[in-house]
C-alpha positions as CSV (number, residue, x, y, z in Angstrom):
1,M,66.1,4.1,42.8
2,Q,68.6,6.4,44.3
3,N,72.4,5.8,43.5
4,S,75.0,4.6,46.1
5,N,76.4,8.1,46.6
6,D,73.0,9.4,47.7
7,I,72.6,6.4,50.0
8,D,76.1,6.9,51.6
9,K,75.3,10.6,52.2
10,L,72.1,9.8,53.9
11,I,73.8,7.2,56.0
12,A,76.5,9.7,57.0
13,E,74.0,12.3,58.0
14,S,71.9,9.7,59.9
15,Q,75.0,8.5,61.8
16,S,75.9,11.9,62.9
17,M,72.3,12.4,64.3
18,F,71.4,9.0,65.7
19,G,74.6,7.0,66.0
20,K,76.8,4.9,63.8
21,K,75.4,1.6,64.9
22,F,71.8,2.2,63.9
23,F,72.6,3.5,60.5
24,Y,75.0,0.8,59.9
25,V,72.2,-1.8,60.3
26,L,69.8,0.3,58.3
27,S,72.3,0.6,55.4
28,L,72.8,-3.1,55.3
29,S,69.0,-3.6,55.1
30,I,68.6,-1.3,52.2
31,V,71.4,-2.8,50.3
32,L,70.0,-6.3,50.9
33,I,66.5,-5.2,49.6
34,I,68.2,-3.8,46.5
35,I,70.0,-7.0,45.9
36,I,66.8,-9.1,46.3
37,F,64.9,-7.0,43.8
38,S,67.8,-7.1,41.3
39,A,68.0,-10.9,41.6
40,F,64.2,-11.2,41.0
41,Y,64.4,-9.0,37.9
42,F,67.4,-10.8,36.4
43,F,66.2,-14.4,37.1
44,N,62.8,-13.6,35.4
45,S,64.3,-12.0,32.3
46,E,64.5,-13.9,28.9
47,D,68.4,-13.6,28.8
48,D,69.4,-16.8,30.7
49,S,73.1,-16.2,29.9
50,Q,73.3,-13.1,32.1
51,I,75.3,-13.7,35.3
52,I,73.9,-12.2,38.5
53,S,76.3,-11.3,41.3
54,Y,75.3,-10.5,44.9
55,E,76.8,-9.9,48.3
56,E,75.7,-11.3,51.7
57,H,75.5,-9.2,54.8
58,M,74.5,-10.0,58.3
59,L,71.6,-8.2,59.8
60,Q,71.7,-7.0,63.3
61,K,68.9,-5.9,65.6
62,G,68.8,-2.3,66.4
63,S,66.3,0.4,67.3
64,V,64.4,2.5,64.7
65,A,65.2,6.1,65.2
66,N,64.2,7.5,61.8
67,T,62.4,6.5,58.6
68,L,64.0,6.5,55.1
69,I,61.6,6.9,52.2
70,A,62.7,6.4,48.6
71,S,60.7,6.4,45.3
72,G,61.3,5.0,41.9
73,S,59.8,3.2,38.9
74,T,60.4,0.0,36.9
75,Q,60.2,-0.6,33.2
76,I,59.7,-3.8,31.2
77,D,62.3,-4.2,28.5
78,K,60.0,-6.3,26.2
79,K,56.3,-6.2,25.6
80,I,54.3,-8.7,23.5
81,S,50.8,-7.8,22.3
82,L,48.4,-10.8,22.0
83,S,45.4,-11.0,19.7
84,F,42.9,-13.6,18.5
85,G,42.9,-14.8,14.9
86,T,39.4,-13.5,14.4
87,S,37.2,-10.7,15.8
88,G,34.6,-11.4,18.4
89,N,33.3,-10.7,22.0
90,L,35.7,-11.6,24.8
91,S,33.9,-14.1,27.1
92,E,36.6,-15.1,29.7
93,I,40.1,-14.1,30.8
94,L,41.9,-17.0,32.5
95,V,45.0,-15.1,33.9
96,E,45.6,-12.0,35.9
97,E,48.2,-9.3,35.5
98,G,51.6,-10.4,36.8
99,D,50.9,-14.2,36.5
100,N,53.6,-16.4,35.0
101,V,52.5,-18.2,31.9
102,T,53.8,-21.2,30.0
103,E,53.9,-22.0,26.3
104,G,50.6,-23.3,25.1
105,Q,48.6,-22.1,28.2
106,L,45.1,-20.9,27.5
107,L,44.9,-17.2,28.4
108,A,41.5,-16.0,27.2
109,E,38.5,-17.2,25.2
110,L,36.1,-15.5,22.7
111,D,32.3,-16.0,22.7
112,S,31.8,-19.0,20.4
113,K,28.2,-18.2,19.5
114,D,29.0,-15.8,16.7
115,L,31.7,-18.1,15.4
116,Q,29.3,-21.1,15.5
117,N,26.7,-19.1,13.6
118,A,29.3,-18.2,11.0
119,L,30.4,-21.8,10.7
120,E,26.8,-22.9,10.2
121,R,26.3,-20.3,7.5
122,Q,29.5,-21.5,5.7
123,Q,28.2,-25.1,6.0
124,L,24.9,-24.1,4.5
125,Q,26.7,-22.4,1.7
126,L,28.8,-25.5,1.2
127,N,25.8,-27.7,1.1
128,K,24.2,-25.4,-1.4
129,L,27.2,-25.7,-3.7
130,L,27.3,-29.5,-3.3
131,D,23.5,-29.8,-4.1
132,Y,23.7,-27.4,-7.1
133,P,22.0,-27.6,-9.5
134,S,18.6,-28.5,-8.0
135,E,15.6,-29.5,-10.2
136,E,14.2,-26.0,-9.7
137,D,17.5,-24.4,-10.8
138,L,17.4,-26.4,-14.0
139,Q,13.8,-25.6,-14.7
140,N,14.4,-21.9,-14.1
141,A,17.3,-21.8,-16.4
142,L,15.4,-23.7,-19.1
143,Y,12.4,-21.3,-18.7
144,L,14.7,-18.3,-19.3
145,V,16.0,-20.0,-22.5
146,N,12.4,-20.7,-23.7
147,Q,11.4,-17.1,-22.9
148,A,14.4,-15.7,-24.8
149,Q,13.7,-17.9,-27.8
150,K,10.0,-16.8,-27.8
151,A,11.0,-13.1,-27.7
152,L,13.4,-13.6,-30.6
153,N,10.7,-15.5,-32.6
154,D,8.1,-12.8,-32.0
155,L,10.5,-10.2,-33.3
156,L,11.4,-12.3,-36.4
157,E,7.7,-12.9,-37.1
158,Y,6.7,-9.3,-36.4
159,P,4.2,-8.2,-37.5
160,S,1.9,-11.2,-37.6
161,T,-1.3,-11.3,-39.7
162,E,-3.4,-10.9,-36.6
163,Q,-1.4,-7.8,-35.4
164,L,-1.7,-6.1,-38.8
165,R,-5.4,-6.8,-38.9
166,T,-5.9,-5.4,-35.4
167,A,-3.9,-2.3,-36.3
168,E,-5.9,-1.7,-39.5
169,E,-9.1,-2.0,-37.6
170,L,-8.0,0.6,-35.1
171,V,-7.1,2.9,-38.0
172,S,-10.6,2.4,-39.5
173,Q,-12.3,3.1,-36.2
174,A,-10.2,6.2,-35.6
175,E,-11.2,7.5,-39.1
176,A,-14.9,6.9,-38.4
177,N,-14.6,8.7,-35.1
178,F,-12.9,11.6,-36.8
179,I,-15.5,11.9,-39.5
180,T,-18.3,11.8,-36.9
181,A,-16.6,14.5,-34.9
182,Q,-16.3,16.7,-38.0
183,E,-19.9,16.2,-38.9
184,N,-21.0,17.0,-35.3
185,Y,-19.0,20.2,-35.4
186,D,-20.3,21.2,-38.9
187,E,-23.9,20.5,-37.8
188,L,-23.4,22.6,-34.7
189,M,-22.2,25.5,-36.7
190,V,-24.4,25.1,-39.8
191,P,-27.5,23.0,-38.8
192,T,-29.1,21.1,-41.6
193,D,-32.7,21.2,-42.7
194,V,-33.1,17.6,-41.4
195,Q,-32.1,18.8,-37.9
196,F,-34.5,21.7,-38.0
197,D,-37.3,19.4,-39.2
198,S,-36.6,16.9,-36.5
199,V,-36.6,19.5,-33.7
200,T,-39.7,21.2,-35.2
201,K,-41.6,17.8,-35.1
202,L,-40.5,17.3,-31.5
203,I,-41.9,20.7,-30.6
204,E,-45.2,19.9,-32.4
205,Q,-45.5,16.6,-30.6
206,A,-44.7,18.2,-27.2
207,E,-47.3,20.9,-27.9
208,Q,-49.9,18.3,-28.8
209,A,-49.1,16.3,-25.6
210,V,-49.6,19.5,-23.5
211,S,-52.9,20.1,-25.2
212,N,-54.1,16.5,-24.6
213,S,-52.9,16.7,-21.0
214,N,-54.9,19.9,-20.4
215,L,-58.0,18.4,-22.0
216,L,-57.7,15.3,-19.8
217,L,-57.1,17.4,-16.7
218,E,-60.2,19.5,-17.5
219,N,-62.4,16.4,-17.9
220,A,-61.0,14.9,-14.7
221,R,-61.8,18.1,-12.8
222,R,-65.4,18.0,-14.1
223,N,-65.6,14.4,-12.9
224,V,-64.5,15.6,-9.5
225,D,-67.2,18.2,-9.4
226,A,-69.9,15.6,-10.4
227,S,-68.6,13.0,-8.0
228,M,-68.7,15.7,-5.2
229,I,-72.4,16.4,-5.9
230,T,-73.2,12.7,-5.8
231,L,-71.3,12.1,-2.6
232,T,-72.9,15.1,-1.0
233,E,-76.4,13.7,-1.8
234,S,-75.4,10.3,-0.5
235,V,-74.1,11.8,2.8
236,N,-77.2,13.9,3.3
237,N,-79.5,10.8,2.7
238,Y,-77.3,8.7,5.0
239,C,-77.4,11.3,7.8
240,D,-81.2,11.6,7.7
241,V,-81.4,8.1,9.2
242,D,-80.4,8.1,12.9
243,S,-80.0,4.3,13.1
244,L,-77.1,4.1,10.6
245,P,-73.6,3.4,12.0
246,K,-70.7,5.9,12.1
247,R,-72.9,8.9,11.5
248,E,-70.4,11.0,13.6
249,N,-67.7,10.3,11.0
250,V,-69.9,10.7,8.0
251,C,-72.0,13.7,8.8
252,V,-69.2,16.3,8.8
253,S,-68.2,19.4,6.8
254,I,-67.9,19.0,3.1
255,S,-64.3,20.1,3.4
256,S,-63.5,16.7,5.1
257,Y,-64.6,14.7,2.0
258,P,-63.9,12.1,0.9
259,V,-64.8,10.0,4.0
260,D,-61.8,7.9,5.2
261,K,-61.8,4.3,3.9
262,S,-61.5,2.9,7.4
263,V,-64.9,4.5,8.2
264,T,-66.6,3.1,5.1
265,D,-65.2,-0.3,5.8
266,A,-66.6,-0.2,9.3
267,I,-70.0,0.8,8.0
268,L,-70.0,-2.1,5.6
269,D,-69.2,-4.6,8.3
270,E,-71.9,-3.4,10.6
271,I,-74.6,-3.0,8.0
272,F,-74.2,-6.6,6.9
273,K,-74.6,-7.7,10.5
274,C,-77.8,-5.8,11.3
275,C,-79.7,-5.4,8.1
276,D,-81.2,-7.3,5.2
277,A,-79.9,-6.8,1.7
278,N,-83.0,-4.9,0.5
279,T,-83.5,-2.7,3.5
280,T,-83.2,1.1,3.3
281,E,-80.3,1.1,5.6
282,M,-78.4,-1.3,3.3
283,N,-79.2,0.8,0.2
284,L,-78.1,4.1,1.8
285,S,-74.9,2.6,3.1
286,K,-74.0,1.2,-0.4
287,A,-74.8,4.5,-2.1
288,L,-72.5,6.3,0.4
289,I,-69.6,3.9,0.0
290,N,-69.9,3.9,-3.9
291,S,-70.1,7.7,-4.2
292,N,-67.2,8.1,-1.8
293,S,-65.1,5.7,-3.8
294,N,-65.9,7.4,-7.1
295,Y,-65.0,10.8,-5.6
296,T,-61.7,9.5,-4.3
297,S,-60.9,8.0,-7.7
298,S,-61.7,11.2,-9.5
299,I,-59.3,13.1,-7.3
300,E,-56.5,10.6,-8.0
301,Q,-57.1,10.9,-11.7
302,V,-56.7,14.7,-11.5
303,N,-53.3,14.2,-9.8
304,V,-52.3,11.8,-12.6
305,Y,-53.2,14.2,-15.3
306,L,-51.4,17.0,-13.4
307,D,-48.2,15.0,-13.5
308,Q,-48.7,14.2,-17.2
309,L,-49.2,17.9,-18.0
310,E,-46.0,18.8,-16.1
311,S,-44.0,16.2,-18.1
312,S,-45.5,17.4,-21.4
313,N,-44.5,21.0,-20.5
314,A,-40.9,19.8,-19.7
315,N,-40.7,18.1,-23.1
316,L,-41.9,21.1,-24.9
317,K,-39.4,23.3,-23.1
318,D,-36.5,20.9,-24.0
319,A,-37.6,20.9,-27.7
320,N,-37.7,24.7,-27.8
321,N,-34.2,24.8,-26.1
322,N,-33.0,22.4,-28.8
323,L,-34.3,24.7,-31.5
324,N,-32.7,27.7,-29.9
325,T,-29.4,25.8,-29.7
326,L,-29.5,25.0,-33.4
327,R,-30.1,28.6,-34.2
328,N,-27.6,30.0,-31.7
329,P,-24.9,27.5,-30.5
330,S,-23.3,28.5,-27.2
331,S,-19.6,29.2,-26.8
332,N,-19.3,26.1,-24.5
333,D,-20.8,23.8,-27.1
334,I,-18.5,25.3,-29.8
335,E,-15.4,24.7,-27.6
336,K,-16.6,21.2,-26.7
337,F,-17.1,20.0,-30.2
338,T,-13.9,21.7,-31.4
339,K,-11.9,19.7,-28.8
340,L,-13.6,16.5,-29.7
341,E,-12.7,17.0,-33.3
342,E,-9.1,17.7,-32.4
343,Q,-8.8,14.7,-30.2
344,A,-10.3,12.5,-32.9
345,E,-7.8,13.8,-35.4
346,K,-4.8,13.2,-33.0
347,N,-6.0,9.7,-32.3
348,L,-6.2,9.0,-36.1
349,Q,-2.7,10.3,-36.7
350,K,-1.4,8.1,-33.8
351,R,-3.1,5.0,-35.2
352,L,-1.7,5.7,-38.7
353,L,1.8,6.1,-37.3
354,S,1.5,2.9,-35.3
355,L,0.4,1.0,-38.4
356,G,3.3,2.4,-40.5
357,E,5.8,1.4,-37.9
358,M,4.4,-2.1,-37.6
359,Q,4.5,-2.6,-41.4
360,K,8.3,-1.9,-41.3
361,G,8.8,-4.9,-39.1
362,A,11.0,-5.3,-36.0
363,D,14.0,-3.1,-35.3
364,P,17.2,-4.8,-36.3
365,E,18.8,-3.6,-33.1
366,E,16.1,-5.3,-31.0
367,I,16.6,-8.5,-33.0
368,K,20.3,-8.4,-32.2
369,L,19.7,-7.8,-28.5
370,A,17.2,-10.7,-28.5
371,E,19.8,-13.0,-30.1
372,E,22.4,-12.0,-27.6
373,N,20.0,-12.5,-24.7
374,L,19.2,-16.0,-26.1
375,A,22.9,-16.9,-26.3
376,K,23.4,-15.7,-22.7
377,S,20.4,-17.7,-21.5
378,K,21.7,-20.9,-23.2
379,L,25.2,-20.3,-21.7
380,T,23.7,-19.9,-18.3
381,H,21.7,-23.1,-18.8
382,T,24.8,-25.0,-19.7
383,R,26.6,-23.7,-16.7
384,V,23.7,-24.8,-14.5
385,Q,23.8,-28.2,-16.0
386,N,27.5,-28.5,-15.3
387,G,27.0,-27.8,-11.6
388,T,29.3,-25.9,-9.2
389,D,32.9,-25.3,-10.1
390,T,35.3,-27.6,-8.2
391,N,37.5,-24.7,-7.0
392,D,34.5,-23.0,-5.4
393,I,33.7,-26.2,-3.5
394,E,37.3,-26.5,-2.3
395,I,37.5,-22.9,-1.1
396,Q,34.2,-23.3,0.7
397,E,35.4,-26.5,2.4
398,L,38.5,-24.7,3.6
399,L,36.2,-22.0,5.2
400,V,34.2,-24.7,6.9
401,E,37.3,-26.6,8.2
């Protein structure tokens, strides 16, 4: 606000321009407005003991010849910051800026959903404390005691007779594996007479098998030749009779032999329908079918002996390779058997060390830790049996309330 000297100056200047009467009325209006704002401020302040003075003036009607504009600012002497007792999301504001409020009036509300959830969680926790211990809690605590007791007993009784026996068996097995690995390496590097004799016998057996297979194959091939001659004669005799069936499938080049079985089966069916058992047609047909079957079998037998000969040759090759390996072991075989021997030796040392540690019994430190663990488990079991502490329940009840 401007002070009274400024106002008087303005009034004096206005009077000189527009007349004393108008500015006299305007002055009184401004003073009255100032008095009204001052009275409103003092009546709404907290200091009820302050005495407010004012003056009354009569307003007179006049004409507006000019406009007086003044600016200023107000300042509140005392501010009070309000806050909720807990954090949360603001859901509603019940007053607006500038409203008069009274003691105990509700100004704003928080969203009660989060508070309700928190209350329910605290109630659940309280119920849990009141219901503690459950039967499951008691069983779990007792289980831990039994497990701790078993662990301590196992350490005190370590090693058992069964554990020692198992460890000794593992040592014996490791020793046997090491001896075998050493023997295999030695035999690789310096083959024994027994090994040479064994491989030599295998070679002889394989050579004999090859010889037998060749003989059988030679005989089978002679049978093929003989069967071919017989089949050719039967085909010629069959083709000389025009009335016999399927001549177009039988009387063909010798390179097409043997005759397909479907053809011979068809001949057999037709010949039994048309001819008697002792007729020439019947005899020629039987001779053709039998000679064709013998020729087919002889060819199959040759194939069997060819496979047998191939297998015998493979066995002979393997036996010769074994003999060559005995005489000249490869670097790969030497490296392989060396590693096997080293691994077997390491495994034996490991088993012996494990047996030695077992024979010493359990570590005293481990026994001590097991005893402490058992004591803790028993203490925990006792606490579970005693239930929840009264102070904890009272604190939780306060949180719920």
